[in-house]
N, C-alpha and C positions, 0 to 999 in steps of 0.2 A: 857689514856684508859678510855672510858666512862664507867659509872658504873650504876648498879641498886641501887637507893637510898633506904634507909630503916634502920631499927634499927640495922641490922647486919653489916652495914657499909662495911668495907674492906672485911670482911669474905664473905658477900653476893656477892660482886663484884667478888671475887675469885671463889666462888662456881658457879655462873652463867656465868662467863666469860664476859669480856667487849666487846663492839661492835667494829666493824672495819673489815678490810679485808686485804688480802695479795696483795701488790702492785707490787711485782716483783717476780723474782726467778724461772726461769725454769732450772731445773737440774744443779744447781751450785754444783760443785764437789770439793772434797778435793784434795790436792796435791797428786800425785801418780797415780797408775793405777787402784785403786779400789779393788785390791786384798788384801788378808790378809797380814798385816805387823807386826804380833805379834812378829816376831823375828828381826824386823828391828832395826837398831841402833837409839838411841834417840838423837844422836848428830846431829848438822846441823840445818839450818833454818827450821821453821815449819810455815805453814799457812793454814787457812781454811776459805772459803767464806760461810757465812751463808745465810739464806733465806731472809734477809733484804738487801742482796747485800753487806754486810759489811765484811771486811777481818780481821780475828784475826791472829796476827803474833807473834811468839816467836823466840828467838834465838835457841831454841831446842824444841823437842816435849814436850808438857806439861805433867808433872808427877803428879801434885797435882791439881785435878779437883774438883770443887764444882758445884753441879747440882741440879736443881729442881727435886723433888722426882720422877715424872714419866719419866723424861729424864735420871735420874740416874738408874732407873730400866731398861730402854731400853738398856743402855750401859753395865750394870752389867753382863748380860748373854754372852756378847762378851769378857768378861775378863777385861773390863775397870772398875776399882773399885774406884769410887770417894772418896776423903778424907772427903768431907762434903756434906750434903744434906739439902735442905730447902723445905718448903711446908709441907702439912699434911703427916706425916709418921706413927704416932701412934694415936689410938683412945683414948677416955677418959678412957677406961678400961685398956689401956696398950697394946692392940692388934695392929696388923699391918694393916694400911690402904690398901685398894685394890690397889691403884696406886703405892704402894711400891714394888710390884712384889717380886723378889727373893733377894732383898737387905738384907744383914745381918746388921740390924740396930745397933747391938752391935759393929760393926767394923767401923762405920763411925761417924763423928761428926755432931750432929744436929745443924744447924745454926738457926733454928726456926721451929716450928711445926704447923704453920698456914700460911694463905696467907698474914696476916698482922703482921707476926712475923719473923723478920730477924735481927740477932744480928751482927752488923758491927764489934763489938769487937771480937767475935768468928771467924767471917769470916776473918778478917785481921790476927788474930793469926795463922791461917792455912797456911798463906803465899801462897795463891793459884796462880796457873799458868793460869787457865782458868775457866770461868763460863759458864755453859750450861743450857739453859731453853727453854721453848716452846714459839712460837710466835702465838698470838691468834687474830690478826687483821691486819689492813693495815699499821698502824703507826709503826715505828721502836721501839717505847716505849710500844707497845701492847704485853707485855711479862708477863708470870706467875711471880708474886711477885715483879719483878723488875720494879716498876712503874716509872712514870715520875720523881719523886723526888729521889727514891732510886737508879735507874739505873745508873745515872751519878756518884754517889758516889762509887758504885761497880766497874764501869768502870775505875776509877782512880787507883784501886788496881790490877785488872786483866781484860783482854779482855773478852767480852761476845760473845758466839755463840748462836743464837736463830734460832731454826728450826720450820718451820711453821706447825701448826695444823689446819689452817684456810682454809676451802674450798679446802682441799687436801685429796684425797682418801687414805685410810690406807696403801696400798702397797707403795705409794710414800713416806709417812712419815717414814715407816720402812726402806726403801731404804736409806733415808737421815741419819737416825741414824746409820745404818750399815756403811755408808761411813765415818761418824764422828768417830765411834768406831775403824775402821781400821786405820784412820789417827792418832788416839791416841794410837795405838799399839795393839788394840784388834784383835781377830781372827774371821772372818766371815765364815771361811771354816773349823771350827772344826767339828768333827763328830756330836756333839750335835746340832750345829746350822744348819748344812746341813740337818740333819734329820728334824729339826724344819721347815725348808723351805719346804721340801717335804710334811710334815704333814699339813702345812698351805695351800699349793696348793690343796691337797686332800680335806681338810675341806671346802675350798672355793667352789670347784666343787660340793661337797655334799650339800652345802647350795643352790647353783644355782639349782640343781636338785630338792631339796625340795620345793623351791620357785615356780618352774615350776609346780610341782605336786600339790601344793596348790594354784594355780592361783585364784585370787580373795580374798585371805586372806589379810585383812587390819590390819596393825600393827601401834600402837600408842606408842610413846616413850615419857616419861615425868619425871619430878621431882616434888615432892610435899612437901609443908611445911604447917604450920598452917594457912598461909594467902591465900593459893590457889595452883593452878597447873601451871606448866611451860611446855608448849608443845614444844618438840624439833623440830628444823628445820633441817632435815637430811643433807642438803647440807653443813652445817657448821661443822659437826662432821665427822672426818676422818673415823670412823668405820661405821657410818650410811650411809654415802655417798657410801662407798664400798658395803654395803649390798644392797643398791639400784641398784648399777651396776650389782650385781649378780641376780637381778630380784625381790627382796623383795619389796612389796608395802608398803612403810612407809609413813604414813600420815604426811604432813608438816603443822606446825603451820603458822598462818598468822601474820599480823601486820608488822611494819617497823623495829623492833629491830632485831639485829643479834642473832642467836642461838636459841632464845625462843620466844614463845608468852605466855604472862601471862594471866591466867584466874582466876576468883574467883571460889570457890567451887560450887557456884550456877550454874556456866557455865560448869561443869565437863562433861556434855554430848554433848558438841559442836561438837566433831569429833567422829562419830561412828567408832568402831574398833572391830575386832574379837580377837585380841591379844594385850595386853598392857604390855609394859616393863617399869619398874620403876627404877629410879636411887637408887642404894643401897649403895652409899658412906655414911659414918657414919653421915653426916650432914643432909641427907635427911630424911623426915618423913617416917618411916617404914610402909609397907603396913598394918600391924596389927593395926596401929594407924589411918590409913586412914578410917577405918571402922566407926570412930566417925562422919563422914560426910555422911548423908543420900544420897546425890547425887552420891557419889562414889559407895555406895552399890547398887544403881539402874542401874549402867552401865551393859550392857549385858555381856561384857567380864568378869567383876567381878563376876556376878551371875554364869557364866559358869566356873569360876575358870581358865580362860585362861590368866594367868599372869606370868610374868617372870622378871628376873633381868637384869640390865644394869648399866654401869658406864659411867658418862659423861666425864671421862678421860680414853680414850682407852689405850691399852697396845701396845707399839711401837717397838716390835720385834716379830719375828715369834713364838718363844717359848712361849711368854706370850699371844699372840693374838689367837693362835690356839684353846686352850680349850674354849675360849669365843665363837668362831664361832661354835664349835662342840655343845656346850650347846644350842645355839640359833637354830641350825639345828634340834636338838631333839625336841625343843619346836614347831617349825614350822611343823615338821612331825606329831606331835601328836595333832595339833590344828584343830578344825572345822572351816570351811570357811563360815558357814551360821549363825554366831552369830548375825550379824547386819541385816540379811535379814528380 
C-alpha cells in the first residue's frame, strides 16, 4: 500500500488511506441464498469470497472473528460479535472512536488501538477462525492495518476476508457486510435491521430532495492538520460517492493521488464552497484549532458558519449510516447557496 510519508509514519498512512483501487469484484456473494441464517447450524463446510476474489474457507462456520474496528461495527448490529478488534477504538481520553459504532469495547479483546498497533501475541491467543478488514485499493494487500508485512503473518493463523471501500458507493458496501454477517450467522431480517433499512431509504430520499431544493450548493469535504488541508475526492469514499449519486454537488480535489489532494494552509481558498464538512475523527485538527490559520478564517463558508462534521471512515450498515445522512440533510436544508457568489 502506498503511503503518505511524514512524521506520523504508519499512523498518517492509516489516517489518509493508501493509494490504489479495486481491481475486481462484482457482487461476489457468500454461500447460501443471502437470507438470514441466524438460526442455521454452524456445522459443515463454510466459505466466503471477498472483494479481492479470494475465498476464505473453514470446516465449519467461523465462531471467533477478529475484525478491523469499522468492519466489527458493521457486523455488530447484525448480531455478529467479534472476539477481537484492531484499529483505533478508543480516544486518548478513553472515549469511543466514531468508527467503533455500537461495539461494546468492554466485551471484546483489543488487538491494537492504532493503525500501526497490532499484537500478534494477543491475536494468536484468541485462536481466531477468521479476520475481517476493509480493502482500500487495487492491490490484495491494500487493507486496513494488515499491510504487506503483517498480512501474510496473520494469514498463517486465520483466513482474511477483505471487503472493498474503494470507489464503491455506500449501499454496495453495506450490502457486502450484510452478506458476510448472514454468512457468519447474523440476522439481516431482525426488526431492528429491517427498520434501519427503511429509515436509510427514507433518509436517502430526503437528502436527494434537499440537494434538489438547494441546487447550486457547493460542498467541500476535508481533513486538516497542522501542516495543511487534505481535500477529499468523493469518488474514492463510499459515503461521498453515494451523496453525489443523490445529487449533492461535492467539490473534488485534484492531483494524481487517490482519496485526497494535499494543500498548504496558504492554499485554503483554492476551492470555493458554500458548505464545508471537516473530518472529526480524533486525529484530525478540530475546527476550533483551525482558526489559528488566517486563510481558514477568510473562507466564505467559515465566515458564514456553514460548517459540518464528517468522518473519513463511513459506517457500513443501515443502522449506523442513517443518522449520518439525516444530519447531513439537515445541514443542506439550512444552508445558503449564495456563499461563493
